C-alpha positions as CSV (number, residue, x, y, z in Angstrom):
1,M,108.1,126.6,73.8
2,V,111.9,126.5,73.1
3,L,113.8,129.5,71.9
4,N,117.6,129.4,71.4
5,G,117.9,126.3,73.6
6,E,115.9,127.9,76.5
7,T,112.6,126.3,77.4
8,F,109.7,128.5,78.4
9,L,106.8,127.3,80.5
10,I,103.8,129.6,80.7
11,A,101.0,129.7,83.3
12,E,97.6,131.0,82.3
13,T,94.4,131.8,84.1
14,N,91.3,132.4,82.0
15,G,93.4,132.9,78.9
16,S,95.7,135.5,80.4
17,V,99.4,134.8,81.1
18,V,100.0,135.1,84.9
19,G,103.6,133.7,85.0
20,F,106.4,131.9,83.3
21,C,109.5,129.9,84.1
22,S,112.4,129.5,81.7
23,F,115.4,127.1,81.9
24,K,118.4,126.0,79.8
25,D,120.1,122.7,80.6
26,N,120.0,122.6,84.4
27,E,119.8,126.3,85.0
28,I,116.6,128.1,85.9
29,V,117.0,131.3,83.9
30,G,113.8,133.1,85.0
31,L,110.7,132.6,87.1
32,Y,108.1,135.3,87.4
33,V,104.5,135.5,88.6
34,D,102.3,138.5,88.2
35,P,101.9,140.1,91.6
36,Q,98.1,139.9,91.4
37,N,98.5,136.1,91.2
38,S,101.2,135.6,93.8
39,R,100.8,133.2,96.7
40,Q,98.3,131.1,94.8
41,G,100.7,128.2,93.9
42,V,101.5,129.5,90.4
43,G,105.3,129.8,91.0
44,S,105.4,126.5,92.8
45,S,103.7,124.8,89.9
46,L,106.0,126.4,87.4
47,L,109.1,125.4,89.4
48,R,107.9,121.8,89.8
49,A,107.2,121.5,86.1
50,A,110.7,122.9,85.3
51,E,112.3,120.5,87.8
52,D,110.5,117.6,86.3
53,Q,111.7,118.4,82.8
54,I,115.3,119.2,84.0
55,F,115.6,116.0,86.0
56,A,114.1,113.9,83.1
57,T,117.2,114.7,81.1
58,A,119.5,113.0,83.6
59,N,120.6,116.2,85.4
60,S,121.1,115.7,89.1
61,S,121.0,119.3,90.3
62,I,119.5,122.6,89.3
63,I,121.2,126.0,89.6
64,L,119.8,129.5,89.5
65,N,120.4,133.1,90.6
66,A,117.6,135.0,92.1
67,A,116.8,138.2,94.0
68,L,117.2,138.1,97.8
69,S,113.4,138.7,98.0
70,A,112.9,135.1,96.7
71,L,114.9,133.6,99.6
72,E,111.9,132.0,101.4
73,F,110.4,130.7,98.2
74,Y,113.5,128.7,97.2
75,L,114.2,127.5,100.7
76,T,110.7,126.2,100.9
77,H,111.3,124.3,97.7
78,G,114.4,122.6,99.0
79,F,117.1,124.8,97.4
80,R,120.1,125.9,99.4
81,G,122.1,128.9,98.5
82,S,124.4,131.8,99.3
83,C,123.5,135.5,99.2
84,P,126.7,137.6,99.1
85,S,124.6,140.6,98.1
86,E,121.1,141.3,97.0
87,W,121.3,138.4,94.6
88,C,121.4,134.7,95.7
89,S,123.0,131.7,94.0
90,W,121.0,128.5,94.5
91,I,121.4,124.7,94.0
92,S,118.9,121.9,94.5
């Protein structure tokens, strides 16, 4: 789904939404997984799908801002970033 130029990818399990990822151009705007469904690959699948769509449009990098609590997730997925406070800026 696209709304105001921002693409939304939705993850569902048994007809219930368990997560989403949104992006605009080459920026990941949001990535969220319901805590009851975390550590099951939902976030990784959403991120991969967003990366595939972003790179398919000739972008060579992805940027995002995320909470410090997401540090390990993004490092695991090949992002590098800086965390001057509780928020981190990332690039892949």
